[in-house]
C-alpha positions as CSV (number, residue, x, y, z in Angstrom):
1,X,-21.7,-9.1,-6.3
2,X,-24.3,-8.8,-8.7
3,X,-26.1,-5.8,-9.6
4,X,-29.0,-6.8,-8.1
5,X,-27.5,-7.2,-4.5
6,X,-25.8,-3.8,-4.7
7,X,-28.9,-1.9,-6.3
8,X,-32.0,-0.2,-4.6
9,X,-34.5,1.4,-7.1
10,X,-35.3,4.8,-6.0
11,X,-37.1,8.0,-7.4
12,X,-34.9,10.2,-9.6
13,X,-35.4,14.1,-10.0
14,X,-34.5,17.1,-9.2
15,X,-34.5,16.4,-5.2
16,X,-32.0,13.7,-5.9
17,X,-29.4,15.9,-8.0
18,X,-29.7,18.5,-5.5
19,X,-28.8,16.2,-2.8
20,X,-25.7,14.7,-4.9
21,X,-24.8,18.6,-5.5
22,X,-25.0,19.7,-1.8
23,X,-22.8,16.5,-0.7
24,X,-20.4,17.6,-3.5
25,X,-20.0,21.0,-1.9
26,X,-18.6,19.4,1.1
27,X,-15.3,18.4,-0.5
28,X,-12.6,20.8,-1.0
29,X,-9.2,19.8,-2.7
30,X,-8.2,23.2,-1.3
31,X,-8.4,22.2,2.2
32,X,-7.0,19.0,1.6
33,X,-3.8,20.4,-0.1
34,X,-3.4,22.5,2.5
35,X,-3.7,20.0,5.3
36,X,-0.9,17.9,3.4
37,X,1.3,21.3,2.9
38,X,0.9,22.0,6.9
39,X,1.8,18.4,8.0
40,X,5.1,18.3,5.5
41,X,6.3,21.6,6.7
42,X,5.8,20.9,10.3
43,X,7.8,17.6,10.2
44,X,10.3,19.2,7.8
45,X,11.0,21.7,10.3
46,X,11.2,19.7,13.2
47,X,13.9,17.6,11.3
48,X,15.5,20.6,10.8
49,X,15.2,21.8,14.3
50,X,16.3,18.2,15.5
51,X,19.2,17.8,13.1
52,X,20.8,20.9,14.2
53,X,20.2,20.2,18.3
54,X,21.7,16.9,17.7
55,X,24.9,18.4,16.1
56,X,25.2,20.7,18.6
57,X,25.3,18.1,21.4
58,X,27.8,16.3,19.4
59,X,30.0,19.3,18.1
60,X,29.2,22.5,20.4
61,X,31.9,24.6,18.4
62,X,29.0,24.8,15.5
63,X,26.8,28.3,15.1
64,X,23.5,27.8,16.5
65,X,20.5,27.4,14.2
66,X,20.2,29.9,11.8
67,X,16.9,31.8,10.5
68,X,18.3,31.0,6.7
69,X,18.0,27.1,7.7
70,X,13.9,27.6,7.5
71,X,14.2,28.0,3.5
72,X,14.8,24.1,3.8
73,X,11.1,23.4,4.7
74,X,9.9,26.2,2.6
75,X,11.7,25.1,-0.5
76,X,10.7,21.4,0.2
77,X,7.1,22.1,0.6
78,X,7.6,24.0,-3.0
79,X,9.1,21.3,-4.6
80,X,6.2,19.0,-3.4
81,X,4.0,21.6,-4.9
82,X,5.3,21.6,-8.3
83,X,5.4,17.8,-8.4
84,X,2.1,17.2,-8.1
85,X,1.9,16.2,-4.1
86,X,-0.9,19.0,-3.3
87,X,-3.8,17.7,-3.3
88,X,-1.8,14.4,-4.6
89,X,-5.2,12.8,-6.1
90,X,-4.7,9.6,-7.4
91,X,-1.2,9.1,-5.6
92,X,-0.5,5.7,-3.8
93,X,1.2,5.4,-0.7
94,X,4.2,4.0,-2.5
95,X,4.3,7.2,-5.1
96,X,4.1,9.3,-2.2
97,X,7.0,8.0,-0.6
98,X,9.2,8.2,-3.7
99,X,8.0,11.5,-4.4
100,X,8.9,12.4,-0.9
101,X,12.5,11.2,-0.7
102,X,13.0,12.4,-4.4
103,X,12.1,15.9,-3.8
104,X,13.8,16.2,-0.2
105,X,16.9,15.0,-1.4
106,X,17.3,17.2,-4.2
107,X,16.4,20.0,-1.8
108,X,19.4,19.0,0.5
109,X,21.7,18.1,-1.8
110,X,21.4,21.7,-3.5
111,X,21.8,23.3,0.2
112,X,24.9,21.3,0.6
113,X,26.4,22.6,-2.6
114,X,25.4,26.0,-1.7
115,X,27.4,25.5,1.8
116,X,30.5,24.5,-0.2
117,X,30.3,28.0,-1.9
118,X,29.4,30.2,0.8
119,X,31.4,31.7,3.5
120,X,28.5,32.4,6.1
121,X,28.7,31.0,9.7
122,X,25.9,28.2,8.7
123,X,28.0,26.7,6.3
124,X,29.9,25.0,8.6
125,X,26.9,23.1,10.0
126,X,27.2,20.2,7.1
127,X,26.8,17.5,9.4
128,X,23.6,18.8,10.9
129,X,22.2,19.2,7.3
130,X,22.8,15.4,6.8
131,X,20.8,14.8,10.1
132,X,18.4,17.1,9.4
133,X,18.2,15.3,5.7
134,X,17.7,12.0,7.4
135,X,15.2,13.2,9.7
136,X,13.1,14.6,6.9
137,X,13.1,11.7,5.0
138,X,11.6,9.5,7.9
139,X,9.2,12.2,9.3
140,X,7.6,13.3,6.1
141,X,7.0,10.2,5.2
142,X,5.3,9.0,8.5
143,X,3.8,12.7,8.8
144,X,2.4,12.5,5.3
145,X,0.9,8.9,5.9
146,X,-0.8,9.7,9.1
147,X,-2.3,12.7,7.7
148,X,-3.8,11.3,4.7
149,X,-5.2,8.2,6.7
150,X,-6.7,10.4,9.2
151,X,-8.0,13.0,7.1
152,X,-9.5,10.7,4.6
153,X,-12.4,10.5,6.7
154,X,-13.4,13.6,6.8
155,X,-16.1,15.0,4.5
156,X,-14.0,17.5,2.6
157,X,-11.3,15.2,1.7
158,X,-11.0,14.6,-1.8
159,X,-12.4,15.5,-5.2
160,X,-16.0,14.5,-6.5
161,X,-16.1,12.2,-9.8
162,X,-18.9,11.3,-11.7
163,X,-18.5,7.7,-12.9
164,X,-19.6,6.4,-16.3
165,X,-20.8,3.0,-16.6
166,X,-22.6,1.2,-13.8
167,X,-21.7,-2.2,-14.7
168,X,-19.5,-4.5,-13.3
169,X,-16.4,-2.5,-13.9
170,X,-18.0,0.9,-13.1
171,X,-19.4,-0.9,-9.5
172,X,-15.9,-2.5,-9.0
173,X,-14.3,0.8,-9.4
174,X,-16.4,2.4,-7.0
175,X,-15.8,0.0,-4.3
176,X,-12.3,0.2,-4.8
177,X,-12.0,4.0,-4.3
178,X,-14.2,3.8,-1.4
179,X,-12.0,1.3,0.3
180,X,-9.1,3.6,-0.6
181,X,-9.9,7.0,0.3
182,X,-6.8,8.4,0.6
183,X,-6.4,8.3,-3.1
184,X,-8.7,11.2,-2.7
185,X,-11.4,10.0,-5.4
186,X,-15.1,10.5,-4.2
187,X,-17.7,9.2,-6.3
188,X,-20.8,11.1,-6.4
189,X,-23.1,9.5,-9.2
190,X,-23.3,7.1,-12.1
191,X,-24.2,7.9,-15.6
192,X,-25.6,4.4,-17.4
193,X,-27.6,3.9,-20.7
194,X,-29.3,0.9,-19.2
195,X,-32.7,1.9,-17.7
196,X,-32.9,-0.9,-15.3
197,X,-29.9,0.4,-13.5
198,X,-31.5,3.5,-12.0
199,X,-31.7,4.5,-8.3
200,X,-28.7,3.8,-5.4
201,X,-25.8,1.6,-6.7
202,X,-22.6,1.1,-4.5
203,X,-24.3,3.7,-2.3
204,X,-24.3,6.6,-5.1
205,X,-27.2,7.1,-7.3
206,X,-27.7,6.5,-11.0
207,X,-28.8,10.2,-12.2
208,X,-28.9,9.7,-16.0
209,X,-27.5,8.3,-19.3
210,X,-24.2,8.9,-21.1
211,X,-25.9,11.7,-23.1
212,X,-26.8,13.7,-20.1
213,X,-23.1,14.0,-19.2
214,X,-23.4,17.8,-20.0
215,X,-26.3,18.8,-17.9
216,X,-25.4,16.5,-14.9
217,X,-21.8,17.8,-14.6
218,X,-23.1,21.5,-14.9
219,X,-26.0,20.8,-12.0
220,X,-23.4,19.0,-9.9
221,X,-20.5,21.0,-10.8
222,X,-18.4,17.9,-11.1
223,X,-15.3,18.0,-13.3
224,X,-13.8,14.6,-13.0
225,X,-15.1,11.7,-14.7
226,X,-14.3,8.0,-14.9
227,X,-15.1,5.9,-17.7
228,X,-15.6,2.5,-16.5
229,X,-16.9,0.8,-19.8
230,X,-14.0,-1.0,-21.0
231,X,-16.0,-3.1,-23.6
232,X,-17.5,0.0,-25.2
233,X,-16.9,-0.2,-29.2
234,X,-14.5,2.1,-30.5
235,X,-16.4,4.1,-32.6
236,X,-19.1,5.0,-29.8
237,X,-16.0,5.8,-27.3
238,X,-14.5,8.2,-29.5
239,X,-17.4,10.1,-30.1
240,X,-18.4,10.3,-26.7
241,X,-14.9,11.2,-25.8
242,X,-15.0,14.2,-28.7
243,X,-18.2,15.4,-26.3
244,X,-16.9,14.9,-22.7
245,X,-13.4,16.4,-23.4
246,X,-15.2,19.8,-23.7
247,X,-17.3,19.2,-20.3
248,X,-14.7,17.6,-18.1
249,X,-11.3,18.9,-17.7
250,X,-9.9,15.3,-16.5
251,X,-11.2,11.9,-17.6
252,X,-9.7,8.8,-16.3
253,X,-10.4,5.7,-18.4
254,X,-10.7,2.4,-17.1
255,X,-9.2,-0.4,-19.4
256,X,-9.5,-4.1,-19.3
257,X,-6.1,-4.9,-18.5
258,X,-6.6,-7.5,-16.1
259,X,-3.1,-8.9,-14.7
260,X,-1.3,-6.1,-15.9
261,X,1.0,-4.3,-13.8
262,X,-0.5,-0.9,-13.0
263,X,2.4,0.8,-10.9
264,X,4.8,0.9,-13.5
265,X,2.9,1.6,-16.5
266,X,2.9,4.5,-18.5
267,X,1.0,5.7,-21.6
268,X,3.0,6.4,-24.8
269,X,2.1,8.4,-28.1
270,X,2.9,6.5,-30.9
271,X,2.4,9.2,-33.4
272,X,-1.4,9.2,-33.0
273,X,-1.5,6.0,-31.3
274,X,-1.7,5.4,-27.8
275,X,0.2,2.6,-26.4
276,X,0.7,1.4,-22.7
277,X,4.4,0.9,-21.8
278,X,4.5,-1.7,-18.7
279,X,8.1,-2.0,-16.7
280,X,8.7,-5.6,-15.4
281,X,11.0,-4.6,-13.0
282,X,11.5,-8.1,-11.9
283,X,13.8,-8.3,-15.0
284,X,15.9,-5.7,-13.9
285,X,19.4,-7.2,-13.1
286,X,20.4,-3.9,-11.1
287,X,17.3,-3.5,-9.1
288,X,17.5,-7.1,-8.0
289,X,20.9,-7.1,-7.0
290,X,20.4,-3.8,-4.9
291,X,17.5,-6.0,-3.4
292,X,19.6,-9.1,-2.7
293,X,22.3,-6.4,-0.9
294,X,19.8,-4.7,1.5
295,X,18.3,-8.3,2.3
296,X,22.1,-9.7,3.1
297,X,22.8,-6.4,5.0
298,X,20.0,-6.1,6.9
299,X,19.2,-9.9,7.8
300,X,22.8,-10.1,9.2
301,X,22.6,-7.2,11.2
302,X,19.2,-8.3,12.4
303,X,20.2,-12.0,13.2
304,X,23.0,-10.4,15.6
305,X,20.4,-8.0,17.2
306,X,17.4,-10.7,17.5
307,X,19.9,-13.9,18.9
308,X,19.7,-13.0,22.4
309,X,15.9,-12.8,22.2
310,X,15.2,-16.0,20.1
311,X,17.0,-17.5,22.9
312,X,15.1,-16.7,25.6
313,X,11.8,-17.7,23.7
314,X,13.2,-20.7,22.9
315,X,14.0,-21.6,26.6
316,X,10.2,-19.9,27.3
317,X,9.1,-22.8,24.5
318,X,11.2,-25.8,26.3
319,X,9.3,-24.8,29.7
320,X,6.0,-24.8,28.2
321,X,6.3,-27.8,26.1
322,X,9.4,-30.1,26.2
323,X,11.2,-30.9,23.1
324,X,13.2,-28.8,20.3
325,X,12.1,-25.4,20.6
326,X,12.8,-25.2,16.6
327,X,11.4,-26.6,13.9
328,X,12.0,-26.7,10.3
329,X,9.3,-27.1,7.2
330,X,9.4,-27.6,3.8
331,X,8.0,-24.6,1.7
332,X,8.1,-24.1,-1.8
333,X,10.6,-21.4,-2.9
334,X,11.3,-19.6,-6.2
335,X,11.2,-21.2,-9.4
336,X,9.4,-23.8,-7.7
337,X,12.6,-25.0,-5.6
338,X,12.2,-27.0,-2.2
339,X,13.4,-24.8,1.0
340,X,13.3,-25.7,4.6
341,X,12.4,-22.7,6.7
342,X,13.2,-22.2,10.4
343,X,10.9,-21.0,13.0
344,X,10.4,-21.1,16.6
345,X,7.8,-23.8,17.7
346,X,4.5,-22.5,18.7
347,X,2.5,-25.7,18.6
348,X,2.5,-28.9,20.7
349,X,4.8,-31.7,19.1
350,X,1.7,-33.7,18.1
351,X,0.1,-30.6,16.4
352,X,-1.0,-32.7,13.1
353,X,-3.1,-35.3,15.3
354,X,-4.8,-32.7,17.4
355,X,-5.7,-30.7,14.2
356,X,-7.2,-34.1,12.5
357,X,-9.1,-34.5,15.5
358,X,-10.5,-31.2,16.0
359,X,-11.6,-30.7,12.4
360,X,-13.4,-34.0,12.1
361,X,-15.2,-33.0,15.3
362,X,-16.0,-29.6,14.7
363,X,-17.7,-28.4,11.2
364,X,-17.6,-25.0,11.5
365,X,-13.5,-25.0,12.4
366,X,-13.4,-27.7,9.1
367,X,-15.3,-25.0,7.0
368,X,-12.9,-22.1,8.4
369,X,-9.9,-24.4,7.7
370,X,-10.9,-24.9,4.2
371,X,-11.5,-20.9,3.6
372,X,-8.4,-19.6,5.2
373,X,-5.8,-22.7,6.0
374,X,-5.9,-21.3,9.4
375,X,-8.1,-21.3,12.8
376,X,-8.6,-18.5,15.1
377,X,-8.9,-20.8,18.2
378,X,-6.3,-23.2,17.2
379,X,-6.5,-26.2,20.2
380,X,-2.6,-27.2,18.7
381,X,-1.1,-23.3,19.9
382,X,0.9,-23.4,23.2
383,X,-0.5,-21.7,25.7
384,X,1.1,-18.6,26.6
385,X,4.3,-18.3,24.4
386,X,2.6,-19.5,21.4
387,X,0.2,-17.1,21.3
388,X,2.7,-14.3,22.0
389,X,5.0,-15.3,19.3
390,X,2.2,-15.7,16.8
391,X,0.9,-12.2,17.8
392,X,3.9,-10.4,17.4
393,X,5.5,-12.9,14.6
394,X,8.8,-13.1,16.8
395,X,8.3,-16.9,15.6
396,X,9.5,-15.9,12.3
397,X,12.8,-14.6,13.4
398,X,15.0,-17.4,12.7
399,X,14.2,-17.1,9.0
400,X,16.7,-14.3,8.9
401,X,19.1,-17.2,8.0
402,X,17.0,-18.6,5.2
403,X,17.6,-14.8,4.1
404,X,21.1,-14.6,4.8
405,X,21.4,-18.0,2.7
406,X,19.7,-16.4,-0.4
407,X,16.8,-18.7,-0.1
408,X,14.4,-16.3,0.7
409,X,14.0,-12.3,0.8
410,X,13.2,-9.7,3.5
411,X,10.1,-8.6,1.5
412,X,8.2,-11.2,-0.9
413,X,5.0,-13.4,-0.8
414,X,5.0,-16.0,2.4
415,X,6.2,-19.0,1.5
416,X,3.1,-21.3,1.9
417,X,3.3,-25.1,3.2
418,X,2.1,-27.6,0.5
419,X,-1.6,-28.0,1.6
420,X,-2.0,-24.3,1.3
421,X,-0.3,-24.1,-2.2
422,X,-2.7,-26.8,-3.4
423,X,-5.7,-24.5,-3.3
424,X,-4.4,-21.7,-5.4
425,X,-4.8,-22.0,-9.3
426,X,-1.5,-23.2,-11.3
427,X,-1.5,-20.1,-12.8
428,X,-1.3,-18.0,-9.6
429,X,1.5,-20.3,-8.4
430,X,3.2,-19.8,-11.8
431,X,3.5,-15.9,-10.8
432,X,4.5,-16.6,-7.3
433,X,7.5,-18.5,-8.6
434,X,9.0,-15.8,-10.1
435,X,10.5,-14.2,-6.8
436,X,12.1,-15.5,-3.6
437,X,9.2,-15.5,-0.8
438,X,9.5,-13.5,1.9
439,X,9.7,-12.7,5.7
440,X,7.3,-10.3,5.0
441,X,4.7,-9.0,2.3
442,X,1.8,-7.0,1.0
443,X,-0.7,-9.4,2.4
444,X,0.7,-9.4,6.1
445,X,0.9,-5.9,6.3
446,X,-2.5,-5.6,4.8
447,X,-5.0,-8.2,6.5
448,X,-2.6,-11.0,8.1
449,X,-4.6,-13.7,8.5
450,X,-8.3,-11.9,8.5
451,X,-7.5,-12.1,4.2
452,X,-9.2,-15.6,3.0
453,X,-7.4,-17.3,-0.1
454,X,-8.7,-14.8,-2.5
455,X,-7.5,-11.9,-0.7
456,X,-3.8,-13.5,-0.5
457,X,-4.0,-14.1,-4.3
458,X,-4.9,-10.5,-5.3
459,X,-2.5,-9.2,-2.8
460,X,0.3,-11.1,-3.6
461,X,0.1,-11.0,-7.4
462,X,-0.5,-6.9,-7.1
463,X,3.3,-7.4,-5.3
464,X,4.9,-9.3,-7.7
465,X,3.6,-7.4,-10.7
466,X,4.2,-4.1,-9.3
467,X,7.2,-5.2,-7.4
468,X,9.9,-2.5,-6.7
469,X,12.4,-1.4,-4.2
470,X,10.0,1.6,-3.0
471,X,7.1,-1.0,-2.5
472,X,9.7,-3.1,-0.4
473,X,10.7,-0.3,1.9
474,X,6.7,0.7,1.8
475,X,5.9,-2.9,3.2
476,X,8.8,-2.9,5.5
477,X,7.7,0.4,7.6
478,X,4.4,-1.0,7.4
479,X,5.6,-4.1,8.8
480,X,6.6,-2.2,12.2
481,X,3.0,-0.9,12.6
482,X,1.6,-4.3,12.1
483,X,3.8,-6.4,14.6
484,X,3.0,-3.6,17.1
485,X,-0.5,-3.4,16.7
486,X,-1.2,-7.3,15.6
487,X,-4.5,-6.8,13.8
488,X,-5.6,-10.4,12.4
489,X,-2.7,-12.5,13.7
490,X,-3.4,-15.8,15.2
């Protein structure tokens, strides 16, 4: 989007600054922190109560629920607060999950250790404690996710920030923050030295120049700044930062690091020189081994559980369209190898001829195919069973066998057919070939078929460059939601 497309000239003055200041007053990090903490406490208390109730059903001889066990949710909430989760500004969903699991596990391990040392009656409930721990991991992660997504729509959610730089990087930053409101950053205004950039940009005003930072911060009461001018000369940057550090308690600097991993990047002090260290998780043998073991165990169990359902779907397909209910298709695998994925058939047996005829007679469909490599109203899909399988993604279940064989993974970029891959740049295809293709992926749980080729490239690149077991776990959890509410599937 060009600046002209997102910029509307508007008069500046005291009224505009007052309007921004009034909008800023609606935000309250205290409410944000209290809401998340309350949600966590309720989920933790529910987990403890459920764990003890379930354990008493299996072992009635244990002592009833003791008041001392309420120390568990209280302690967990305290640990969450000490690890920066309240209000958790800037934490992604994956980081929330990682910190929750780490904090809960540490607290429960300490309580389990205390049970071995004490002679109180509640010390005989170690089984209940283990159940409560398992429930806590699930309930708190789910509760935190629902709370942040629901509350992010409220006017008081987040902290106001001042964006320094209304150029391409600044506008992209504002768009990203507005699209990811759960992060808690709420852009209030821009500062920029370009006199042509005055008025409204990306929905917020450009209220002054870089030298106005002190007065604007004081008038608006904003203590958080985001510097989004990556090409600023070093001398000018150092000069501005020396002043801004006396104005803003927190400054987030957006560097020009396109294509660099973001999830696992840490700053390092090299004796006065700042460096960025990136962790390439794809090269960690232990993490890859754990990922493979998880794939093998879950895919094997999944095959056993899904076998009756796959059989019923196969019979439904045969009844609707005679022929083999299964089909294989060549796709590109890891390191560019060719793999044959197994799927339940959702189209007529002459699907290719039907596609050519439909695209030749329908220019709109041809344009849609060029952009998405998919059609919303695809005439090739079998009536009834075909739409059902695609909506629920059950047609992909036979690929659990590909996972057991080691050709695919539970989570990864989807293996595309040749005609789909031919539309991607060679550089991106090289990135995709670093990992095994997946049964589900970040693109599937985010946009599915609603995302065009550029969205697919962006999300797949993010996953590969930020790959971790925590990200895989997050995607698996999101997959359940994507299947239940099949938005963007056709």
